[in-house]
C-alpha positions as CSV (number, residue, x, y, z in Angstrom):
1,M,0.0,0.0,0.0
2,P,1.2,3.5,-0.8
3,I,2.0,6.1,1.8
4,L,-0.6,8.9,1.4
5,D,-0.3,12.5,2.2
6,C,-3.5,14.5,1.9
7,S,-3.7,18.3,2.1
8,V,-7.5,18.4,1.3
9,N,-8.4,20.0,4.7
10,T,-12.0,20.6,3.7
11,C,-12.8,16.9,3.3
12,T,-14.7,15.1,6.0
13,H,-12.2,12.2,5.8
14,Y,-9.2,14.6,6.4
15,S,-7.2,14.5,9.7
16,D,-3.7,15.8,10.2
17,N,-2.5,15.5,6.6
18,C,-3.9,11.9,6.4
19,C,-7.1,10.2,5.4
20,C,-9.5,8.4,7.7
21,L,-10.6,6.0,5.1
22,S,-8.9,2.6,4.4
23,N,-9.4,3.0,0.7
24,I,-9.8,5.9,-1.6
25,K,-10.5,6.3,-5.4
26,V,-8.7,8.6,-7.8
27,D,-10.8,9.6,-10.8
28,G,-9.4,10.7,-14.1
29,E,-9.9,8.1,-16.8
30,H,-8.6,10.4,-19.6
31,A,-6.1,12.3,-17.5
32,R,-2.9,13.6,-19.2
33,Q,-1.7,15.7,-16.3
34,D,-2.3,15.8,-12.5
35,G,-5.0,18.6,-12.9
36,D,-7.1,16.1,-14.9
37,T,-7.4,13.8,-11.8
38,C,-9.4,14.2,-8.6
39,C,-10.1,12.3,-5.4
40,G,-13.4,10.5,-6.0
41,S,-13.7,9.8,-2.3
42,F,-13.8,13.6,-1.4
43,Y,-16.8,14.6,0.7
44,E,-16.9,18.2,1.8
45,E,-16.8,18.7,5.6
46,S,-20.1,20.1,6.7
47,G,-18.9,21.4,10.0
48,S,-21.3,19.2,12.0
49,A,-19.4,15.9,11.4
50,S,-16.1,15.1,13.1
51,N,-13.3,12.6,12.4
52,S,-12.6,12.2,16.1
53,S,-14.0,8.6,16.0
54,Q,-11.9,7.7,13.1
55,D,-8.2,7.0,13.0
56,P,-6.2,8.7,10.3
57,N,-4.4,6.4,7.9
58,T,-1.0,7.1,6.3
59,Q,-1.1,3.8,4.4
60,L,-4.2,2.8,2.5
61,S,-5.4,1.2,-0.7
62,V,-5.9,3.5,-3.7
63,D,-8.2,2.5,-6.6
64,C,-7.3,4.5,-9.6
65,D,-9.2,5.3,-12.9
66,A,-6.2,7.3,-14.3
67,V,-5.1,4.6,-16.8
68,N,-2.6,7.0,-18.4
69,C,-0.6,7.2,-15.1
70,T,2.7,5.4,-14.8
71,F,1.7,4.1,-11.3
72,N,-1.7,2.6,-12.4
73,E,-1.6,-1.2,-12.5
74,D,-4.9,-2.9,-13.1
75,M,-6.8,0.1,-11.7
76,V,-4.8,0.2,-8.5
77,C,-2.1,2.8,-7.7
78,R,1.3,1.2,-7.2
79,A,3.2,4.3,-6.3
80,N,5.2,4.1,-3.0
81,H,4.1,7.6,-1.9
82,I,1.2,9.6,-3.3
83,G,-0.2,13.0,-2.5
84,I,-3.7,14.3,-2.8
85,A,-3.8,18.0,-3.1
86,G,-6.6,20.6,-3.0
87,S,-6.7,22.6,0.3
88,K,-9.9,24.7,0.4
89,A,-11.6,22.4,-2.1
90,K,-15.4,22.6,-2.2
91,N,-15.9,19.6,-4.5
92,S,-13.9,16.7,-5.8
93,E,-13.0,18.5,-9.1
94,E,-11.0,21.0,-7.0
95,T,-8.7,18.1,-5.7
96,K,-6.0,16.3,-7.6
97,C,-3.5,13.4,-7.4
98,A,-0.3,15.4,-7.2
99,S,1.7,12.2,-7.8
100,F,0.2,11.5,-11.3
101,R,2.8,10.9,-13.9
102,V,1.8,10.4,-17.5
103,R,3.0,7.2,-19.3
């Protein structure tokens, strides 16, 4: 499993540069650059929910639709370390897989 750093501090799954999910999905089937990708697991923090009952994960499984990425093997990210970026995002399209590398 890759080590994940997440800077999407507006996501309900975000906690201390980590994700509180055990698996995320990166979207971007036709991506040719990192800006063409996004975190399909993004869910905007409503302010009423809290991650306090969830433990943040630095290592998790990443399903990936970005078939043009070097790290995509059979729809799974095989990078050793990935970053999901998009601080202040209001929707998934404002996030990106900063580790995307075109084949």
